[in-house]
LODO-336050 format. One record per residue (C-alpha): x, y, z; residue in three letters. Coordinates in Angstrom, 3 decimals, m for minus. Layout:
% residues N
xx = X, yy = Y, zz = Z, res = ala $
...
% end
This chain:
% residues 316
xx = 2.335, yy = m21.747, zz = m3.906, res = met $
xx = m1.237, yy = m22.484, zz = m2.833, res = arg $
xx = m3.046, yy = m19.220, zz = m2.168, res = val $
xx = m4.724, yy = m19.058, zz = 1.231, res = val $
xx = m5.738, yy = m15.388, zz = 1.194, res = arg $
xx = m5.651, yy = m12.688, zz = m1.475, res = ala $
xx = m7.321, yy = m9.322, zz = m1.853, res = cys $
xx = m8.352, yy = m6.594, zz = m4.259, res = val $
xx = m6.167, yy = m3.479, zz = m4.410, res = cys $
xx = m7.387, yy = m0.012, zz = m5.320, res = gly $
xx = m4.845, yy = m0.041, zz = m8.138, res = ser $
xx = m6.568, yy = m3.161, zz = m9.536, res = asp $
xx = m9.475, yy = m0.894, zz = m10.402, res = leu $
xx = m7.419, yy = 0.912, zz = m13.049, res = his $
xx = m7.134, yy = m2.137, zz = m15.360, res = pro $
xx = m10.648, yy = m3.160, zz = m14.294, res = tyr $
xx = m11.905, yy = 0.028, zz = m15.930, res = his $
xx = m9.914, yy = m0.186, zz = m19.140, res = arg $
xx = m9.121, yy = m3.828, zz = m19.954, res = met $
xx = m10.887, yy = m5.217, zz = m23.029, res = pro $
xx = m13.288, yy = m8.086, zz = m22.572, res = ala $
xx = m11.700, yy = m11.537, zz = m22.773, res = ser $
xx = m13.447, yy = m14.837, zz = m23.459, res = pro $
xx = m11.131, yy = m16.619, zz = m21.025, res = thr $
xx = m10.806, yy = m13.914, zz = m18.381, res = gly $
xx = m7.585, yy = m12.667, zz = m16.805, res = asn $
xx = m5.829, yy = m13.713, zz = m13.637, res = thr $
xx = m5.433, yy = m10.589, zz = m11.545, res = met $
xx = m4.121, yy = m9.578, zz = m8.144, res = gly $
xx = m0.756, yy = m8.874, zz = m6.564, res = his $
xx = m1.469, yy = m9.276, zz = m2.838, res = glu $
xx = m1.505, yy = m12.834, zz = m1.551, res = phe $
xx = m0.209, yy = m15.222, zz = 1.093, res = ile $
xx = m0.215, yy = m18.988, zz = 1.233, res = gly $
xx = 1.570, yy = m22.292, zz = 1.546, res = val $
xx = 4.510, yy = m23.657, zz = m0.446, res = val $
xx = 3.349, yy = m26.738, zz = m2.347, res = glu $
xx = 6.409, yy = m27.488, zz = m4.494, res = glu $
xx = 9.902, yy = m26.028, zz = m4.854, res = val $
xx = 12.185, yy = m25.873, zz = m7.878, res = gly $
xx = 15.580, yy = m27.539, zz = m7.811, res = arg $
xx = 17.367, yy = m24.202, zz = m7.287, res = asp $
xx = 15.253, yy = m23.088, zz = m4.311, res = val $
xx = 17.365, yy = m23.217, zz = m1.158, res = ala $
xx = 15.548, yy = m21.344, zz = 1.631, res = thr $
xx = 11.945, yy = m22.546, zz = 1.350, res = leu $
xx = 10.358, yy = m25.894, zz = 2.104, res = lys $
xx = 7.102, yy = m27.584, zz = 1.230, res = arg $
xx = 4.396, yy = m26.797, zz = 3.769, res = gly $
xx = 5.884, yy = m23.481, zz = 4.816, res = gly $
xx = 3.649, yy = m20.443, zz = 5.122, res = phe $
xx = 4.825, yy = m17.457, zz = 3.085, res = val $
xx = 4.049, yy = m13.844, zz = 2.179, res = ile $
xx = 4.393, yy = m12.812, zz = m1.462, res = ala $
xx = 5.325, yy = m9.130, zz = m2.027, res = pro $
xx = 3.640, yy = m7.430, zz = m4.976, res = phe $
xx = 6.913, yy = m7.483, zz = m6.940, res = ala $
xx = 9.108, yy = m10.547, zz = m7.396, res = trp $
xx = 12.862, yy = m10.113, zz = m7.076, res = ser $
xx = 16.067, yy = m12.112, zz = m6.906, res = asp $
xx = 17.319, yy = m10.626, zz = m3.626, res = gly $
xx = 20.896, yy = m10.599, zz = m4.890, res = thr $
xx = 21.280, yy = m7.775, zz = m7.435, res = cys $
xx = 22.614, yy = m4.374, zz = m6.413, res = asp $
xx = 19.152, yy = m2.792, zz = m6.255, res = phe $
xx = 17.823, yy = m5.585, zz = m4.034, res = cys $
xx = 20.823, yy = m5.264, zz = m1.734, res = arg $
xx = 20.045, yy = m1.554, zz = m1.494, res = glu $
xx = 16.456, yy = m2.332, zz = m0.472, res = gly $
xx = 14.863, yy = m1.370, zz = m3.794, res = leu $
xx = 13.410, yy = m4.689, zz = m4.889, res = gln $
xx = 10.869, yy = m2.984, zz = m7.164, res = thr $
xx = 13.838, yy = m2.113, zz = m9.420, res = ser $
xx = 15.384, yy = m5.608, zz = m9.310, res = cys $
xx = 17.435, yy = m6.235, zz = m12.452, res = arg $
xx = 15.846, yy = m9.659, zz = m12.903, res = his $
xx = 12.461, yy = m9.163, zz = m11.237, res = gly $
xx = 9.042, yy = m8.002, zz = m12.247, res = gly $
xx = 5.442, yy = m7.514, zz = m11.174, res = phe $
xx = 2.514, yy = m9.904, zz = m10.930, res = trp $
xx = m0.026, yy = m9.957, zz = m13.786, res = asn $
xx = 2.798, yy = m9.775, zz = m16.351, res = ala $
xx = 2.492, yy = m12.182, zz = m19.317, res = pro $
xx = 3.380, yy = m15.701, zz = m18.261, res = gly $
xx = 3.349, yy = m14.842, zz = m14.545, res = val $
xx = m0.297, yy = m14.363, zz = m13.616, res = gly $
xx = m1.748, yy = m12.971, zz = m10.431, res = gly $
xx = m2.648, yy = m13.898, zz = m6.889, res = gly $
xx = m6.451, yy = m13.943, zz = m7.085, res = gln $
xx = m6.198, yy = m17.605, zz = m7.955, res = ala $
xx = m5.976, yy = m21.070, zz = m6.459, res = glu $
xx = m2.197, yy = m21.210, zz = m6.903, res = ala $
xx = 0.675, yy = m19.131, zz = m8.254, res = val $
xx = 4.033, yy = m20.053, zz = m9.732, res = arg $
xx = 6.520, yy = m17.747, zz = m7.990, res = val $
xx = 9.688, yy = m16.827, zz = m9.897, res = pro $
xx = 12.902, yy = m16.276, zz = m7.926, res = leu $
xx = 11.249, yy = m17.712, zz = m4.841, res = ala $
xx = 14.252, yy = m17.391, zz = m2.514, res = asp $
xx = 14.467, yy = m13.665, zz = m3.115, res = gly $
xx = 10.732, yy = m13.041, zz = m3.274, res = thr $
xx = 8.885, yy = m14.995, zz = m0.617, res = leu $
xx = 9.106, yy = m14.417, zz = 3.134, res = val $
xx = 8.526, yy = m17.391, zz = 5.429, res = ala $
xx = 6.346, yy = m16.694, zz = 8.468, res = val $
xx = 6.020, yy = m18.938, zz = 11.539, res = pro $
xx = 2.226, yy = m19.271, zz = 11.460, res = val $
xx = m0.276, yy = m21.797, zz = 10.195, res = gly $
xx = m2.913, yy = m21.231, zz = 7.555, res = glu $
xx = m5.568, yy = m21.147, zz = 10.299, res = asp $
xx = m3.999, yy = m18.156, zz = 12.067, res = ser $
xx = m6.391, yy = m15.379, zz = 13.100, res = ile $
xx = m3.692, yy = m12.928, zz = 11.960, res = gln $
xx = m3.975, yy = m13.821, zz = 8.269, res = leu $
xx = m5.724, yy = m10.547, zz = 7.310, res = pro $
xx = m2.985, yy = m8.467, zz = 8.929, res = ser $
xx = m0.241, yy = m10.648, zz = 7.452, res = leu $
xx = m1.838, yy = m10.177, zz = 4.032, res = leu $
xx = m1.354, yy = m6.395, zz = 4.309, res = thr $
xx = 2.408, yy = m6.986, zz = 4.291, res = leu $
xx = 2.191, yy = m8.057, zz = 0.652, res = ser $
xx = 1.417, yy = m4.475, zz = m0.368, res = asp $
xx = m0.910, yy = m2.079, zz = 1.398, res = val $
xx = 0.853, yy = m1.776, zz = 4.774, res = leu $
xx = 4.281, yy = m1.659, zz = 3.155, res = gly $
xx = 3.043, yy = 0.985, zz = 0.720, res = thr $
xx = 1.668, yy = 3.191, zz = 3.494, res = gly $
xx = 4.897, yy = 2.705, zz = 5.420, res = tyr $
xx = 6.924, yy = 3.598, zz = 2.331, res = his $
xx = 5.041, yy = 6.889, zz = 2.064, res = ala $
xx = 5.823, yy = 7.809, zz = 5.658, res = ala $
xx = 9.404, yy = 6.577, zz = 5.581, res = arg $
xx = 10.292, yy = 8.387, zz = 2.354, res = met $
xx = 8.874, yy = 11.567, zz = 3.883, res = ala $
xx = 11.170, yy = 11.193, zz = 6.888, res = gly $
xx = 8.290, yy = 11.104, zz = 9.366, res = val $
xx = 9.374, yy = 11.185, zz = 13.015, res = asn $
xx = 8.202, yy = 12.504, zz = 16.378, res = glu $
xx = 8.860, yy = 16.121, zz = 15.306, res = arg $
xx = 6.945, yy = 15.808, zz = 12.031, res = thr $
xx = 3.440, yy = 17.068, zz = 11.376, res = thr $
xx = 1.724, yy = 14.944, zz = 8.729, res = val $
xx = m1.200, yy = 15.208, zz = 6.354, res = thr $
xx = m2.485, yy = 12.045, zz = 4.664, res = val $
xx = m4.559, yy = 12.627, zz = 1.533, res = ile $
xx = m6.981, yy = 9.769, zz = 0.889, res = gly $
xx = m9.031, yy = 7.582, zz = 3.224, res = asp $
xx = m8.635, yy = 4.390, zz = 1.209, res = gly $
xx = m6.698, yy = 1.424, zz = 2.521, res = ala $
xx = m3.288, yy = 2.856, zz = 1.584, res = val $
xx = m4.105, yy = 6.191, zz = 3.192, res = gly $
xx = m5.171, yy = 4.446, zz = 6.381, res = leu $
xx = m1.956, yy = 2.426, zz = 6.378, res = met $
xx = m0.035, yy = 5.689, zz = 5.918, res = ala $
xx = m1.759, yy = 6.999, zz = 9.051, res = val $
xx = m0.859, yy = 3.853, zz = 10.991, res = leu $
xx = 2.727, yy = 4.060, zz = 9.731, res = ser $
xx = 3.120, yy = 7.738, zz = 10.571, res = ala $
xx = 1.909, yy = 6.971, zz = 14.085, res = lys $
xx = 4.334, yy = 4.049, zz = 14.333, res = arg $
xx = 7.189, yy = 6.373, zz = 13.347, res = leu $
xx = 6.305, yy = 8.780, zz = 16.124, res = gly $
xx = 4.246, yy = 11.560, zz = 14.499, res = ala $
xx = 2.236, yy = 13.424, zz = 17.122, res = gln $
xx = m0.108, yy = 15.247, zz = 14.738, res = arg $
xx = m1.625, yy = 13.423, zz = 11.770, res = ile $
xx = m4.322, yy = 15.082, zz = 9.673, res = ile $
xx = m6.360, yy = 12.677, zz = 7.557, res = leu $
xx = m8.184, yy = 14.113, zz = 4.562, res = met $
xx = m11.214, yy = 11.976, zz = 3.777, res = gly $
xx = m14.970, yy = 12.182, zz = 3.721, res = arg $
xx = m16.173, yy = 8.629, zz = 4.413, res = his $
xx = m16.966, yy = 8.461, zz = 8.120, res = thr $
xx = m16.533, yy = 4.700, zz = 8.462, res = asp $
xx = m13.031, yy = 5.045, zz = 7.010, res = arg $
xx = m11.985, yy = 8.164, zz = 8.874, res = thr $
xx = m13.185, yy = 6.565, zz = 12.127, res = asp $
xx = m10.730, yy = 3.749, zz = 11.455, res = leu $
xx = m8.130, yy = 6.404, zz = 10.680, res = gly $
xx = m8.686, yy = 7.885, zz = 14.137, res = leu $
xx = m8.225, yy = 4.415, zz = 15.631, res = glu $
xx = m4.954, yy = 4.053, zz = 13.698, res = phe $
xx = m3.603, yy = 7.365, zz = 15.001, res = gly $
xx = m5.075, yy = 10.330, zz = 13.115, res = ala $
xx = m5.559, yy = 13.387, zz = 15.322, res = thr $
xx = m7.645, yy = 15.497, zz = 12.950, res = asp $
xx = m10.076, yy = 14.786, zz = 10.112, res = ile $
xx = m10.572, yy = 17.194, zz = 7.215, res = val $
xx = m13.488, yy = 16.294, zz = 4.961, res = ser $
xx = m13.206, yy = 19.313, zz = 2.673, res = glu $
xx = m11.492, yy = 18.998, zz = m0.709, res = arg $
xx = m9.672, yy = 21.335, zz = m3.056, res = gly $
xx = m9.098, yy = 24.915, zz = m1.938, res = glu $
xx = m11.457, yy = 24.469, zz = 1.002, res = glu $
xx = m9.440, yy = 21.496, zz = 2.199, res = gly $
xx = m6.165, yy = 23.355, zz = 1.785, res = ile $
xx = m7.531, yy = 26.298, zz = 3.780, res = thr $
xx = m8.746, yy = 23.983, zz = 6.555, res = lys $
xx = m5.386, yy = 22.241, zz = 6.930, res = val $
xx = m3.562, yy = 25.569, zz = 6.990, res = arg $
xx = m5.960, yy = 26.831, zz = 9.655, res = glu $
xx = m5.154, yy = 23.753, zz = 11.742, res = leu $
xx = m1.420, yy = 24.374, zz = 11.381, res = thr $
xx = m1.222, yy = 28.093, zz = 12.047, res = gly $
xx = m1.065, yy = 28.874, zz = 8.351, res = gly $
xx = 2.107, yy = 26.878, zz = 7.684, res = asp $
xx = 0.911, yy = 23.498, zz = 6.437, res = gly $
xx = 2.533, yy = 20.219, zz = 7.497, res = thr $
xx = 6.093, yy = 18.952, zz = 7.233, res = his $
xx = 4.991, yy = 15.839, zz = 5.349, res = ala $
xx = 2.111, yy = 15.227, zz = 2.968, res = val $
xx = 1.462, yy = 11.577, zz = 2.114, res = leu $
xx = m0.545, yy = 11.403, zz = m1.124, res = glu $
xx = m2.330, yy = 8.060, zz = m1.395, res = ala $
xx = m4.790, yy = 8.745, zz = m4.226, res = val $
xx = m2.891, yy = 9.196, zz = m7.483, res = gly $
xx = m5.131, yy = 11.756, zz = m9.181, res = his $
xx = m4.145, yy = 15.318, zz = m10.066, res = met $
xx = m6.540, yy = 17.033, zz = m7.599, res = pro $
xx = m4.888, yy = 15.103, zz = m4.759, res = ala $
xx = m1.444, yy = 16.196, zz = m5.918, res = tyr $
xx = m2.616, yy = 19.810, zz = m6.177, res = glu $
xx = m3.933, yy = 19.564, zz = m2.627, res = gln $
xx = m0.560, yy = 18.241, zz = m1.514, res = ala $
xx = 1.224, yy = 21.232, zz = m3.081, res = val $
xx = m1.179, yy = 23.580, zz = m1.299, res = gly $
xx = m0.741, yy = 21.906, zz = 2.077, res = ile $
xx = 2.969, yy = 21.177, zz = 2.365, res = val $
xx = 5.037, yy = 23.410, zz = 4.628, res = arg $
xx = 8.081, yy = 25.246, zz = 3.187, res = pro $
xx = 11.007, yy = 22.852, zz = 3.423, res = gly $
xx = 8.611, yy = 19.926, zz = 3.647, res = gly $
xx = 8.127, yy = 16.704, zz = 1.707, res = val $
xx = 5.387, yy = 15.414, zz = m0.582, res = ile $
xx = 5.502, yy = 11.616, zz = m0.685, res = ser $
xx = 3.363, yy = 10.011, zz = m3.399, res = arg $
xx = 2.401, yy = 6.350, zz = m3.332, res = val $
xx = m0.971, yy = 6.544, zz = m5.061, res = gly $
xx = m0.365, yy = 5.182, zz = m8.576, res = val $
xx = m0.301, yy = 8.407, zz = m10.653, res = pro $
xx = m3.084, yy = 8.694, zz = m13.220, res = gln $
xx = m1.478, yy = 11.781, zz = m14.756, res = tyr $
xx = 1.769, yy = 12.516, zz = m16.570, res = glu $
xx = 2.430, yy = 16.130, zz = m15.620, res = glu $
xx = 2.516, yy = 17.808, zz = m12.221, res = ala $
xx = 3.598, yy = 21.296, zz = m11.111, res = pro $
xx = 7.160, yy = 21.314, zz = m9.768, res = ile $
xx = 8.377, yy = 24.802, zz = m10.737, res = gly $
xx = 9.369, yy = 27.887, zz = m8.770, res = phe $
xx = 5.824, yy = 28.769, zz = m7.758, res = gly $
xx = 5.012, yy = 25.284, zz = m6.478, res = ser $
xx = 7.940, yy = 23.181, zz = m5.188, res = leu $
xx = 11.216, yy = 24.792, zz = m6.177, res = phe $
xx = 10.764, yy = 28.179, zz = m4.543, res = gly $
xx = 9.731, yy = 26.697, zz = m1.191, res = ala $
xx = 12.489, yy = 24.064, zz = m1.087, res = asn $
xx = 9.965, yy = 21.232, zz = m1.120, res = ile $
xx = 11.036, yy = 17.664, zz = m1.759, res = thr $
xx = 8.965, yy = 15.364, zz = m3.996, res = leu $
xx = 9.439, yy = 11.659, zz = m3.370, res = thr $
xx = 7.606, yy = 8.334, zz = m3.276, res = gly $
xx = 7.066, yy = 5.601, zz = m5.832, res = gly $
xx = 6.284, yy = 1.862, zz = m5.870, res = pro $
xx = 7.025, yy = 0.561, zz = m2.403, res = ala $
xx = 9.772, yy = m2.069, zz = m2.109, res = pro $
xx = 7.615, yy = m3.932, zz = 0.394, res = val $
xx = 10.008, yy = m6.905, zz = 0.431, res = arg $
xx = 12.466, yy = m4.631, zz = 2.246, res = ala $
xx = 9.930, yy = m3.775, zz = 4.949, res = tyr $
xx = 8.309, yy = m7.119, zz = 5.746, res = ile $
xx = 10.843, yy = m8.292, zz = 8.314, res = asn $
xx = 10.728, yy = m4.884, zz = 10.010, res = glu $
xx = 6.945, yy = m4.707, zz = 10.252, res = leu $
xx = 6.194, yy = m8.402, zz = 10.831, res = leu $
xx = 7.020, yy = m8.484, zz = 14.581, res = pro $
xx = 4.523, yy = m5.690, zz = 15.285, res = asp $
xx = 1.781, yy = m7.827, zz = 13.749, res = ile $
xx = 2.812, yy = m11.098, zz = 15.365, res = leu $
xx = 3.063, yy = m9.383, zz = 18.775, res = asp $
xx = m0.307, yy = m7.684, zz = 18.336, res = gly $
xx = 1.015, yy = m4.114, zz = 18.503, res = arg $
xx = m0.755, yy = m3.216, zz = 15.263, res = ile $
xx = m3.754, yy = m4.747, zz = 13.480, res = glu $
xx = m3.703, yy = m3.478, zz = 9.902, res = pro $
xx = m6.056, yy = m6.259, zz = 8.836, res = gly $
xx = m8.923, yy = m4.090, zz = 10.085, res = lys $
xx = m8.930, yy = m2.425, zz = 6.651, res = val $
xx = m10.710, yy = m5.495, zz = 5.250, res = phe $
xx = m14.430, yy = m4.906, zz = 5.547, res = asp $
xx = m15.715, yy = m7.532, zz = 3.123, res = arg $
xx = m14.771, yy = m11.134, zz = 2.388, res = thr $
xx = m15.611, yy = m12.997, zz = m0.819, res = val $
xx = m14.833, yy = m16.418, zz = m2.208, res = ser $
xx = m12.553, yy = m16.777, zz = m5.210, res = leu $
xx = m15.601, yy = m17.294, zz = m7.457, res = asp $
xx = m17.114, yy = m14.091, zz = m6.053, res = glu $
xx = m14.056, yy = m11.957, zz = m6.827, res = thr $
xx = m15.907, yy = m9.968, zz = m9.552, res = pro $
xx = m18.424, yy = m8.964, zz = m6.866, res = asp $
xx = m15.507, yy = m7.734, zz = m4.786, res = gly $
xx = m14.298, yy = m5.546, zz = m7.640, res = tyr $
xx = m17.769, yy = m4.098, zz = m8.073, res = arg $
xx = m18.041, yy = m3.357, zz = m4.353, res = ala $
xx = m14.740, yy = m1.505, zz = m4.272, res = met $
xx = m15.526, yy = 0.335, zz = m7.479, res = asp $
xx = m18.893, yy = 1.401, zz = m6.038, res = asp $
xx = m17.174, yy = 2.390, zz = m2.768, res = arg $
xx = m19.417, yy = 0.080, zz = m0.774, res = thr $
xx = m16.301, yy = m1.726, zz = 0.454, res = ala $
xx = m12.989, yy = m0.315, zz = 1.658, res = leu $
xx = m10.870, yy = m3.366, zz = 0.856, res = lys $
xx = m12.033, yy = m6.828, zz = m0.135, res = val $
xx = m10.392, yy = m10.011, zz = 1.121, res = leu $
xx = m10.533, yy = m13.098, zz = m1.123, res = val $
xx = m10.405, yy = m16.596, zz = 0.299, res = arg $
xx = m10.612, yy = m20.057, zz = m1.310, res = pro $
% end
């Protein structure tokens, strides 16, 4: 598969911070779209020249977990950047289990919708997973913790699922302004106990039915526990950077709160979300605020790490 567009994910910053130096470098990235250049003899559904989206996990599409829509637990699948697989911030990628993994899209590589289509490889599907696992609907009040790309996609997804009140917790005005465009009704810039108090003031003291945690750090989880309404749901899709979290009587158990979330099986959501992009009903590609060439990818990492860019798009 020849890569036409890729991008840097917030979760890429975790290995960026801790990977040892390498004389040859490492191929990174798990969000990419492109064109099929060659197919293996067992590939039946894809043809050379076809434009495709690659989800951030590869899967066979036939095992019991895939049939249940949980491709991230595929019995024969895996994740990009694994040994021998590589990543999508590259000129080309060898895609295992291509029939089950890739999704053909009826566009050309010159389409103006490429940035939005690229979000289907991870970030939009992850935000949608957060909202869907929380059971968001028109009767649900929602708080989204985190104004990064995933948090903004969670806002867009909650709006798409019918939520009438969506509180976005973030303190970067350029990002929260985009959150308002995507459907947020309230912005809370305070953090910690101050943020919890503010959200409860906005909700008559109750908190919200759903809290979508898109950060992955313990303070964000603690905010979620302080904000969620009794009987509500905390849905975590920020990659957790902690091993322990309060779930006992005084936090979740006593208030009948559900804890859910996890790696999004974005392959299960692409066909559902794709028509909204192709028809122009949503434009998630607006989360990209910087574009770099493949050779400039390290600059893209630095920009996201310094928070001078929300999400960086990589092109050949």
